[in-house]
N, C-alpha and C positions, 0 to 999 in steps of 0.2 A: 614393351610390345605386348599386345593382347592377342588371344586366339579364341575363336568360338568353335567348339567341336560339336557337331550335330549328327546324330545317327539318322541314316536315310530310311524313311518309311519304317520307323522303329518297330511298331507292333507287328507289322508284316515280317520284318527281318527277324524278329524274335521267334515267330512261328517257323520260319525257314531254317533256323539254326539246327533244330532237331528233326526237321522234315525236308532234307535237301532236295528231295524229288520235286518240291514246289518251285525251285529256282527256275526262272525263265517262264513261269506260268502266272496267269492273272490271279491275284489273291487280294481279298479285302478282309478287314476286321471291323466288327460291329460294336456299337456303344452298349451301355447298360441295357438289359432286357432285349438285346438284339434289335435295338431301335434303328440307328442310323449308321452309315458308313463313316468311320473315323480314321481309317488308315487304308491306303491303296498301294499296291505294287505299281511299278512303272508300266507293266503290261496292262493292268486294270485301267490306269489313267489313259493309255493309248486307245482303249476301247470306248472312251468317253463317259465312263462311270463317274458321276459327280461326287465330290466330297460332301458329306453331310446328307446325302440322299437317303430318305427312309427306305429301309430294306424291303418293305412290302410293295413299294412303288416300282422297284427295279428287280424284283424277284425273278420275273420271267427273263429279263435281260441277262441276269447273272447265270441262270440255267442255260440259256441259249449259247452263251460264250464259254460255258464250262468254267466259270470263275469259282475258285475255292474260297469258301466263306467260313470265318471263325468268329466265335464269341470272344469278348475281351477276357484275357487270362492275366489279370493284374498280378497274381502271385509270380508268374513267370516273368512278366515285363519288369516288375519292381526288382526282382533278384538280378536280372541281367543288367539293369540300369546301375545298381550298386556295384556290380563288377566292373562296368565301364568306368565309373567315377573313381574306383579304387586304383584301376590300372593307370588312369591319367595322372594320379599323384606320384607316379614313378618318374614322370617327365618334368614336373614342377610341383613344389609344395603349395603353390597358390592356385587352388581350384575352387571356383564358385559354381555350385550346382544350380543351374538356372531353371531347369525343368527335368522331367523324367528322361528326356533324350538329348538335353543340351547342357553344356558347361562352358563357362568362361575360364580361360587360363591366363595367368600373368607371368611374365618371364623377367621381371625387374631383378637385377643383380646376377643374372645368369649370362655367361659368355657363350652366346650362340652365333656362329658365323653365318650359317645358311638356314634361314627359317623355313624355306621351302623343303629342304632336305629333312629338317627336323620334323616338319609336319608329316612327311611321307613315312618317317620312322614311327610316329604315333599311329598313323593310319594302318601300317602293316602290323603293328603289335596288336591292335584291337582286332584286326581281321584274323590274325594267327591264333590268338588265345580265345576269342569269343565268336569268331565267324560273323561279326556284325560290320556292315559297311558304314563308314562315316565320311563326312566332308569337313574340311577345316579351313577357316579363313583367318588370316593374320593381318593386323593393322595396329596403328598407334593408339587407337581408342576402341572402346567396347562397341560403340555404334558402327564404326567403320569395319570392325571385324565381322559384324552381322552382314554388312554389304559384301565383304570379301567371301563370306561363306556362301551367300546366294550365288555368286559368280562361280565358285568352285563346284557347287551342286548343279548349276545350269549347264556348264561346259565341262563335264567330267572327263570326256575323252581327251580334251585339250589340256586340262589342268591336272588330271589324275586325282581329282578330288581335293587338291590343296591350292589355295591362291593367296598371295601376299601382296598387300597394298603397302609398298615401302617407298614410293616416290610421289611427288606432287602430280606428275602426269597421270600416274595410275589412279590417284585419288579422284581427280577431276573426271577422268574417263568413266570411272566406276559410278560416280554420283550422277553423271548425265545418263548412264544406262539404267539406273534404278528409278522405277516409277514411284511417285509419291505414296501410293497406297502400299508399297512394299517396304517403306521406311519403318524402322523399329519405333513403335509407339504411336503411329498414325493409324487410327481406326477408321471405320466406315464414315462416320459423321464428319470427322476432321478432313478426310479425303475430299468430300464434297465441297467443304468450305475452301480448301486449298485450291482445288481445281477452278472454283469460281473466281479466285484471285490470280489465275493463270500460273499457279505453282504446280507444275506437272511432274517434275522430277526432284530427286534429292538435291541436285545441283541448284535448282530454282529455290529450294528451301533455304540454301545458305547465302543467297544474294542479299547484300546490305539493305536494299530498299524494301525487303519483305520482313525485316526484323521487328518493326513496330507491330505489324499485323500478327506475327507469330507470338509476340509477347502478350498481346491482347487476348488471343484465342487460347494460348496454352500456358501463359505465365512463365515462371522460372523453369518449369520442366521443358518447355519449348526452346528456351534460350540455351539450356544445357545440351539439348539434342543438337541444336544448330552448331554450338561450339565443338561437340564431338565429331560431327560430320566435317567440320573445318580442320580436324586433326588436332584439336586441343582437348586433352584428356581431362574431364571433370567428373566422370563417374568412376568411383573407386570400386575395387573388389569388395563385395559384401560378405560379412561373416554370417554363418548360420545363426538364426535367431529363433527363440522359442515363440510359438504361435500365441497371439493374444486371444483368439477364439478358436475353438475346435468344433467343427460341424460334421455330423454324419446325417445325410439326407438321401433318401432313395425313393424312386418311383416303384410301384408294385407291379408284379407280372400279371396281376388280375385285380379285381375290385375287392376291397375290404369293407365289410358292412357290420361286423360284430366286434364287440369290445375285446373279447378274448384274443382274436387274431391281431388286433391293433396293439394290445398289451405286449404280445410276444415281439412284435417288430420294434416298438419303442424301447423295450427292455434291452434288446440286442443293440440298438443304436447307442443307448446310454452306456452299455458295457464297453463298446469299442471306443467311445469318447474317453472313458476312464482309463483304458489301456494306453491311449495316446498321451494322456496326462502323465501317467507313470513313466512312460518312455522318455519324456522330456523333463522328468523330475519336477513336475508341477502339481499344484492343486487348484481347485476352482471353488468359488463361492456361488456363482450364478448358474442356473440350469434353465434352458429354454426348450419348450416342446413346440414343434411345428406340425400342423396338419393341413392337407389340401384336399378338398372335395373334388369330385368330377364337375368341372365348371360347366359342362354341357347339360348337366342333369340337376342343377340346383335352382331353386325358385328365386332366391335373392341374388343380388349382384356379387355379394362377397362369397369367396370360396377358399381363401387363405386364412388360417387362424394361428395365432401365437399366444403363448402364455409363459411368463417368467417368474421364478421364485428364487429366493436366496437361501442357501444352507446356513444353519446357525454356526457352522464351523467350516473351514476350508477342507476339502476332501478330494481324494482321487480313487476312492473305493467304488468298485463296480456296484456293490450292494447298495451303498448310500445313494449314489447318483441315480441308479435304476429305480429305487423305491420312490424318490422324489418325482422322477419323470412319470412314472405310472400313476402316482397320486394326482399330478396335474392333468394327465390324460383323462382320468375318470371325470373330472369337472368339465372337460372340453368335448368329449366324445358324444355324438348323438346317434343313438341306435337307429338303424334303417337308412341312414345317409350313406352315400357311396363315396369312399375315400380312395384317392389315386396315389397319394404320396404322404410321407411323414418324415420327421427328422428330430434329432436332438442336438442342441448346441450348448456347449459349456463356455462360460465367460467369467469375467472377474478372476482371471488366472494369476496366481502368484507362484514364485519358486517354492519348492517343497521345503527347503530349509528356512524359509521365512514364515512358516505357518505358526500362528499364535494359538496357544492352548487356552481353553476356557475353564473357569472354575466349576460352573454348575452344569454345563452341557458339553459333552465331548463324544467323539466317535469311539465305538468299541475298539480297543487296542488290538483285538484279535484280527480285525480287518486287514491291518498292515501286514501281518505275518501271512495271512491267507492269500492276499493279492500277490505277495512275493513268490509264494509257492506256485500259484497259477501261472504267473508270468514266466518263471524259470522253466516250467514244464512245457508251456507253449513254445518257448524259444527253442527248446531241445527238439521237439517233434515237428515244429513248423506249422501246426494247425491249432485252431481253437477247439479243443476237445472237452475242456471243463467249462461248464456254463451254468447260469442261474436256472433255478427250477422252472421259470416261466418262459425259457427260451426253447426254440426248436433245436433238437439235438442233431438234426441231419444237415441243416443248411444255415449259413450266416445271413445271407441277403434274400434268399428266395427269388433270385432274379431268373428271368428266362434266359437260358444259356444252352440253346439247342446245338451249338456248333463248338463247344468248348474243347480245347486241346488239353493234354496232360500237363500237370505241374512237374515238369521234368527235373527241375533243380531244387524243389522245396518239399517234395513228398517222396519218401523212400518207396512207397507202393507204386509210384508212377515213374520211377527213374528209368532212363533209357536202357533197354536191354540189347546187347550186341552178341551175336553168335559167332564164335571163332571156329573155323574149320581147318 
């Protein structure tokens, strides 16, 4: 039996954990640079505030309805997500983190008499220890557990946030209820094709006469999804894997027109890529620098630019990777042009213990010791305080975050204060 645990309106719920006065009130969270709405409370949804709506377009509506607006606080969300995933491991050792607010659980080999009661125990534990609301769907396959979770979330008063598909009758009823666009793995384009073939529900997707069409459009992925919805488990739990590419790209809060400004941003992105490499105990050979001009103010049709170079040796040193990225930037950057976005991508990644040493050209051995000291210090204080000389000492991303809440769980200076009388 599988389960999908999904945190409700996760970013909004994280904000409410330390600001309970927001419970029952409309709340939204914005994307990077306070661009679009990416999380809404149920109260905000009831007001008709659309998901993905640009903040500037609905600003008056938000003020009119006294909606509480927050910038994305990824330090807080990431920490609470880790706590949820750690807590789930107390209920089963088989936990697959699917996203920041979702996880698949597997209960093979465990003697559980009543899955509904077990789900309620999980839900109560997360609510008690973290004050985060979740919904849980149980089923024989991962795809069906997704469907069960949607039912649990849609009818929370009736299901208490937990729903189990454990009979053929429940499976068929659930599939007939699920629209094709809500099926796991069916995107916008596939939805249009399915609807054109009169495949309107998940149940229609499983009908035998549609199998050849599904195979043609989706290949083996579509057939696996069909089997999953039929109750045949073919998607196993996935073990955490090291990333093959690591990318740090960001839009700027304003325009960048000078090389010095861009060097600072690119150096910062390269440094974070190196940190992520060290965290997964990897090194890279390839470094890619990406620049994007303001497409509305360029004379030519092209506004995206990439450049890649290989290191002579595998590295995860912030200094080495940053130096190469800045070197490439100098050959790409055009003074006077307006840039809106940039990024650094590291590729050709290998495990750290498989790094080959070179006879004539090798990285300064002091880098390894220095990076370890920096990582240990940052892990201890929870912030990137030690930086390269060409980085901004005040901010990491320089994003527009006019509505940012405190880092209640990752910064001692912003920890919640309680007055006892």
